[in-house]
C-alpha positions as CSV (number, residue, x, y, z in Angstrom):
1,X,-86.2,-54.1,154.6
2,X,-89.6,-52.5,153.9
3,X,-90.9,-52.8,150.4
4,X,-92.8,-50.6,148.0
5,X,-94.5,-51.3,144.7
6,X,-92.1,-50.6,141.9
7,X,-92.8,-48.4,138.8
8,X,-92.2,-49.3,135.2
9,X,-93.3,-52.9,135.0
10,X,-96.1,-54.9,133.3
11,X,-98.1,-57.7,134.9
12,X,-98.3,-60.8,132.7
13,X,-100.1,-64.1,132.8
14,X,-99.5,-66.8,135.4
15,X,-98.3,-64.2,138.0
16,X,-95.2,-63.2,136.0
17,X,-94.1,-59.6,135.7
18,X,-91.9,-57.8,133.0
19,X,-89.7,-55.1,134.4
20,X,-89.3,-52.1,132.1
21,X,-86.7,-50.2,134.2
22,X,-83.4,-51.2,132.8
23,X,-82.2,-52.7,129.5
24,X,-82.1,-56.2,130.9
25,X,-85.9,-56.1,130.8
26,X,-86.1,-59.0,133.3
27,X,-89.1,-61.4,133.0
28,X,-89.7,-62.5,136.6
29,X,-91.7,-65.4,138.0
30,X,-93.4,-65.2,141.4
31,X,-90.7,-64.8,144.1
32,X,-87.9,-64.1,141.6
33,X,-85.5,-61.1,141.9
34,X,-84.3,-59.1,139.0
35,X,-80.6,-59.0,138.0
36,X,-80.3,-55.9,140.2
37,X,-81.0,-58.0,143.2
38,X,-83.3,-55.5,144.9
39,X,-86.5,-55.8,142.8
40,X,-88.7,-58.8,143.3
41,X,-92.0,-60.3,142.0
42,X,-94.2,-61.1,145.0
43,X,-97.6,-62.5,144.0
44,X,-97.6,-60.9,140.6
45,X,-96.6,-57.4,141.8
46,X,-93.1,-56.0,141.4
47,X,-91.6,-54.5,144.5
48,X,-88.5,-52.5,145.3
49,X,-86.8,-53.3,148.6
50,X,-84.6,-50.2,148.7
51,X,-87.1,-47.3,148.7
52,X,-85.8,-44.8,151.3
53,X,-83.1,-47.3,152.4
54,X,-79.7,-45.5,151.9
55,X,-76.4,-47.4,152.1
56,X,-74.5,-44.2,151.7
57,X,-75.1,-40.5,152.1
58,X,-72.3,-37.9,151.8
59,X,-71.7,-34.3,150.9
60,X,-69.3,-34.2,147.9
61,X,-67.9,-31.6,145.6
62,X,-69.7,-31.9,142.3
63,X,-66.3,-32.5,140.7
64,X,-66.2,-35.9,142.4
65,X,-69.0,-37.3,140.2
66,X,-67.2,-36.2,138.0
67,X,-69.2,-33.3,136.6
68,X,-67.1,-30.4,135.5
69,X,-69.6,-28.4,133.5
70,X,-72.5,-28.7,136.0
71,X,-72.5,-26.1,138.8
72,X,-68.7,-26.2,139.1
73,X,-67.4,-25.6,142.6
74,X,-70.7,-26.5,144.2
75,X,-71.6,-29.1,146.9
76,X,-73.9,-32.0,146.2
77,X,-75.6,-34.4,148.6
78,X,-74.9,-37.9,147.3
79,X,-77.1,-40.9,148.1
80,X,-77.1,-44.6,147.1
81,X,-78.7,-47.9,148.0
82,X,-77.3,-51.4,147.6
83,X,-77.5,-53.2,144.3
84,X,-76.5,-52.9,140.6
85,X,-77.5,-54.3,137.3
86,X,-73.8,-54.8,136.2
87,X,-71.2,-57.2,137.4
88,X,-68.0,-55.2,136.8
89,X,-65.0,-57.0,138.3
90,X,-63.1,-53.8,138.7
91,X,-65.9,-51.9,140.6
92,X,-64.5,-49.4,143.1
93,X,-67.7,-49.5,145.2
94,X,-68.2,-53.3,145.0
95,X,-68.9,-53.7,148.7
96,X,-72.3,-52.0,148.2
97,X,-73.0,-52.2,144.5
98,X,-72.5,-56.0,144.4
99,X,-74.5,-56.5,147.6
100,X,-78.0,-57.7,146.9
101,X,-81.0,-59.2,148.6
102,X,-81.7,-62.0,146.1
103,X,-79.6,-64.4,148.1
104,X,-81.4,-63.6,151.3
105,X,-80.6,-60.8,153.7
106,X,-78.1,-58.2,152.6
107,X,-74.6,-58.4,154.2
108,X,-74.6,-54.6,154.9
109,X,-76.9,-52.5,157.0
110,X,-78.8,-49.6,155.3
111,X,-80.3,-46.6,157.0
112,X,-83.9,-45.5,156.6
113,X,-83.5,-42.1,155.0
114,X,-86.9,-40.6,153.9
115,X,-87.1,-38.5,150.8
116,X,-88.0,-35.4,152.8
117,X,-85.0,-35.8,155.0
118,X,-82.7,-36.1,151.9
119,X,-83.9,-32.8,150.6
120,X,-83.8,-31.2,154.1
121,X,-80.2,-32.3,154.5
122,X,-79.2,-30.9,151.1
123,X,-80.6,-27.5,151.9
124,X,-79.2,-27.5,155.4
125,X,-75.7,-28.2,154.1
126,X,-75.8,-25.6,151.3
127,X,-75.9,-28.1,148.5
128,X,-77.1,-27.0,145.1
129,X,-77.9,-30.5,143.9
130,X,-78.6,-34.1,144.8
131,X,-76.5,-36.8,143.2
132,X,-77.8,-40.3,142.8
133,X,-74.5,-42.1,142.7
134,X,-71.9,-44.7,144.2
135,X,-74.1,-47.6,143.0
136,X,-76.5,-47.6,140.0
137,X,-79.3,-45.1,140.4
138,X,-81.5,-46.8,137.9
139,X,-82.1,-49.7,140.3
140,X,-83.3,-47.4,143.1
141,X,-85.3,-45.4,140.6
142,X,-88.4,-44.9,142.8
143,X,-86.3,-43.4,145.6
144,X,-84.4,-41.2,143.1
145,X,-87.6,-40.1,141.3
146,X,-89.5,-39.1,144.5
147,X,-86.4,-37.3,145.9
148,X,-85.7,-35.5,142.6
149,X,-89.3,-34.4,142.3
150,X,-89.3,-32.9,145.9
151,X,-85.8,-31.4,145.4
152,X,-87.1,-29.5,142.3
153,X,-89.7,-27.8,144.4
154,X,-86.9,-26.4,146.6
155,X,-84.8,-25.3,143.6
156,X,-82.3,-28.1,143.9
157,X,-81.0,-29.7,140.8
158,X,-80.6,-33.5,140.3
159,X,-78.0,-35.7,138.6
160,X,-77.3,-39.4,138.0
161,X,-73.9,-41.0,138.0
162,X,-74.9,-44.0,136.0
163,X,-73.8,-47.0,133.8
164,X,-76.5,-45.8,131.3
165,X,-78.3,-49.1,131.2
166,X,-81.8,-47.7,131.7
167,X,-84.7,-47.9,129.3
168,X,-86.0,-45.1,127.3
169,X,-89.2,-45.3,129.3
170,X,-87.2,-44.7,132.5
171,X,-85.5,-41.6,131.0
172,X,-88.8,-40.3,129.8
173,X,-90.3,-40.7,133.3
174,X,-87.6,-38.9,135.2
175,X,-86.7,-36.3,132.5
176,X,-88.7,-33.5,134.1
177,X,-86.6,-33.7,137.2
178,X,-83.2,-34.9,136.0
179,X,-80.8,-32.1,135.1
180,X,-77.5,-33.9,134.4
181,X,-75.8,-37.2,134.2
182,X,-72.4,-38.6,134.1
183,X,-72.5,-41.9,132.1
184,X,-69.8,-44.6,132.3
185,X,-69.0,-45.7,128.8
186,X,-66.7,-48.6,129.7
187,X,-66.0,-50.1,126.3
188,X,-66.8,-49.6,122.7
189,X,-67.1,-53.4,122.0
190,X,-70.2,-55.3,122.7
191,X,-68.2,-58.4,123.3
192,X,-66.4,-56.7,126.2
193,X,-69.7,-55.5,127.8
194,X,-71.1,-59.0,127.6
195,X,-68.0,-60.7,129.0
196,X,-67.0,-58.2,131.7
197,X,-70.2,-56.5,132.7
198,X,-72.8,-59.1,131.7
199,X,-74.6,-56.4,129.7
200,X,-74.6,-54.9,126.2
201,X,-73.1,-51.8,124.6
202,X,-76.0,-50.5,122.4
203,X,-78.4,-49.6,125.3
204,X,-75.6,-47.4,126.8
205,X,-75.0,-45.6,123.6
206,X,-78.8,-45.2,123.2
207,X,-79.1,-43.7,126.6
208,X,-76.4,-41.1,125.9
209,X,-78.1,-40.0,122.7
210,X,-81.5,-39.9,124.3
211,X,-80.4,-37.9,127.3
212,X,-79.0,-35.2,125.0
213,X,-82.3,-35.3,123.0
214,X,-84.2,-34.8,126.2
215,X,-82.1,-31.8,127.2
216,X,-80.3,-33.5,130.1
217,X,-76.7,-32.3,130.4
218,X,-74.4,-35.3,129.8
219,X,-70.8,-35.9,130.7
220,X,-69.1,-39.3,130.0
221,X,-66.4,-41.2,131.9
222,X,-64.2,-44.0,130.6
223,X,-62.1,-45.8,133.2
224,X,-59.1,-46.7,131.1
225,X,-57.9,-50.2,132.0
226,X,-54.5,-51.5,130.7
227,X,-55.0,-54.4,128.3
228,X,-58.8,-54.2,128.4
229,X,-60.0,-51.0,126.8
230,X,-56.9,-48.9,126.2
231,X,-56.3,-49.6,122.5
232,X,-56.2,-46.6,120.2
233,X,-59.0,-48.2,118.1
234,X,-61.3,-48.5,121.0
235,X,-60.6,-45.1,122.5
236,X,-61.0,-43.5,119.1
237,X,-64.3,-45.3,118.6
238,X,-65.6,-43.8,121.9
239,X,-64.4,-40.3,121.0
240,X,-65.8,-40.5,117.5
241,X,-69.2,-41.6,118.8
242,X,-69.4,-38.9,121.5
243,X,-68.4,-36.2,119.0
244,X,-71.1,-37.5,116.7
245,X,-73.7,-37.1,119.4
246,X,-72.4,-33.7,120.6
247,X,-68.8,-32.4,120.5
248,X,-69.6,-30.4,123.7
249,X,-70.0,-33.6,125.8
250,X,-67.1,-33.6,128.3
251,X,-65.1,-36.8,128.2
252,X,-63.4,-37.8,131.5
253,X,-60.5,-40.3,131.1
254,X,-60.1,-41.9,134.5
255,X,-57.0,-43.6,135.7
256,X,-57.5,-47.2,136.8
257,X,-56.3,-48.5,140.2
258,X,-56.5,-52.2,141.0
259,X,-59.6,-53.1,143.0
260,X,-62.1,-55.9,143.7
261,X,-61.3,-58.8,141.4
262,X,-58.7,-56.9,139.4
263,X,-56.1,-56.6,142.2
264,X,-53.3,-58.0,140.0
265,X,-53.9,-55.5,137.2
266,X,-51.6,-52.5,136.7
267,X,-52.3,-48.8,137.2
268,X,-53.0,-47.0,134.0
269,X,-49.9,-45.2,132.7
270,X,-50.4,-41.4,132.6
271,X,-49.0,-41.5,129.1
272,X,-51.9,-43.7,128.0
273,X,-54.4,-41.1,129.3
274,X,-52.5,-38.3,127.6
275,X,-52.7,-40.2,124.3
276,X,-56.4,-40.8,124.8
277,X,-56.9,-37.1,125.4
278,X,-55.1,-36.3,122.1
279,X,-57.4,-38.8,120.4
280,X,-60.5,-37.2,121.8
281,X,-59.4,-33.8,120.8
282,X,-58.5,-35.0,117.3
283,X,-61.9,-36.5,116.9
284,X,-63.5,-33.1,117.7
285,X,-64.3,-33.2,121.4
286,X,-64.0,-29.8,122.9
287,X,-63.6,-30.8,126.5
288,X,-61.4,-33.8,127.5
289,X,-60.2,-34.3,131.1
290,X,-57.9,-36.6,132.9
291,X,-59.2,-38.2,136.1
292,X,-57.2,-39.6,139.1
293,X,-54.2,-37.7,137.9
294,X,-53.2,-35.0,140.4
295,X,-52.5,-31.6,138.9
296,X,-53.0,-32.4,135.2
297,X,-55.8,-32.4,132.8
298,X,-58.3,-30.9,135.2
299,X,-58.8,-27.4,133.9
300,X,-61.5,-26.2,131.6
301,X,-60.2,-24.3,128.6
302,X,-62.1,-22.1,126.2
303,X,-62.3,-24.1,122.9
304,X,-62.0,-20.9,120.9
305,X,-59.1,-18.9,122.5
306,X,-57.6,-21.5,124.9
307,X,-58.1,-19.4,128.1
308,X,-58.2,-21.5,131.3
309,X,-61.7,-20.4,132.4
310,X,-61.9,-22.8,135.3
311,X,-58.8,-24.0,137.1
312,X,-59.0,-27.1,139.4
313,X,-56.7,-28.8,141.9
314,X,-57.9,-32.3,142.7
315,X,-61.6,-32.1,143.3
316,X,-61.6,-28.4,144.1
317,X,-62.2,-25.3,141.9
318,X,-59.4,-22.8,142.5
319,X,-60.5,-20.1,140.1
320,X,-63.7,-19.7,138.0
321,X,-63.4,-16.8,135.5
322,X,-66.7,-17.5,133.6
323,X,-69.0,-14.6,133.1
324,X,-72.5,-15.8,132.9
325,X,-71.1,-19.0,131.3
326,X,-68.9,-17.2,128.8
327,X,-65.2,-16.9,128.3
328,X,-64.0,-13.6,129.8
329,X,-61.5,-13.1,127.0
330,X,-63.3,-13.9,123.7
331,X,-66.9,-14.2,124.8
332,X,-67.3,-17.8,123.7
333,X,-70.1,-19.6,125.5
334,X,-68.8,-22.6,127.4
335,X,-71.2,-25.5,127.2
336,X,-72.8,-26.6,130.5
337,X,-75.1,-25.6,133.3
338,X,-73.4,-22.9,135.4
339,X,-76.3,-20.9,136.9
């Protein structure tokens, strides 16, 4: 793969570099790859090996991200590269996210997809945004940044679907071009993050808070996994934290299906998701949704009068009654980006 000098790193003595992109803050010796598996110190310079090298490019409904309060009903061009800075054993995109170059050549073939072509395809296919998704967009930051910057010039919006493990420096860098993000908040226990994802909880919480401070629209997804993060205590902790940041943050409670290394686990009972939704609402969250449950928990209701202002079926918007972002019945403004 071609390489390009990375951003957000510091050269150190003896040819070492300090990556400042994600919260792992890798200290790399010459020749060493970061935890992401796609950024490498070569001769005291940090390089990314995935710039303009897409492993996936699709047109999706924005609801697939899931983003329900960000241009609902619109199309989004979604791109990804290989690699990730987490090691989640239940990852649904593990074939590409857990593929990395640090062990030699990647086991999957990418496609050279220039920044200009990404934007051109988005416009050609009547997309209103570009989504950096499927794997972790933080680790292909340079590709996402340059694409987002060019997209903005064409009046396209940009969003991240992310584990939230970026640094504050990375968020400050991309803030002028990043409109929205859906952040995976997988657990509310640091022990679980360390054991399962080989990461930490606090940087994810910090990212959620900082995104809101920077004016980036935030939605949060929790994949509810039986026996792992489905206790009332943990779900209430997540809901209480989100409500403390902003009660308008939509919380997506996603149903787990066995995958990757969790093939023997059970599907999440729908009753567990319903209980989690009740917890979220009791803690003050105004918008709580069920994911991977057909025909239930998908609609957006006005928090003031209860009117179903957006009705969905699966990933598709069936009706959208919003009037300039307001409830047509009581006039309450619905939080989000609708224009």
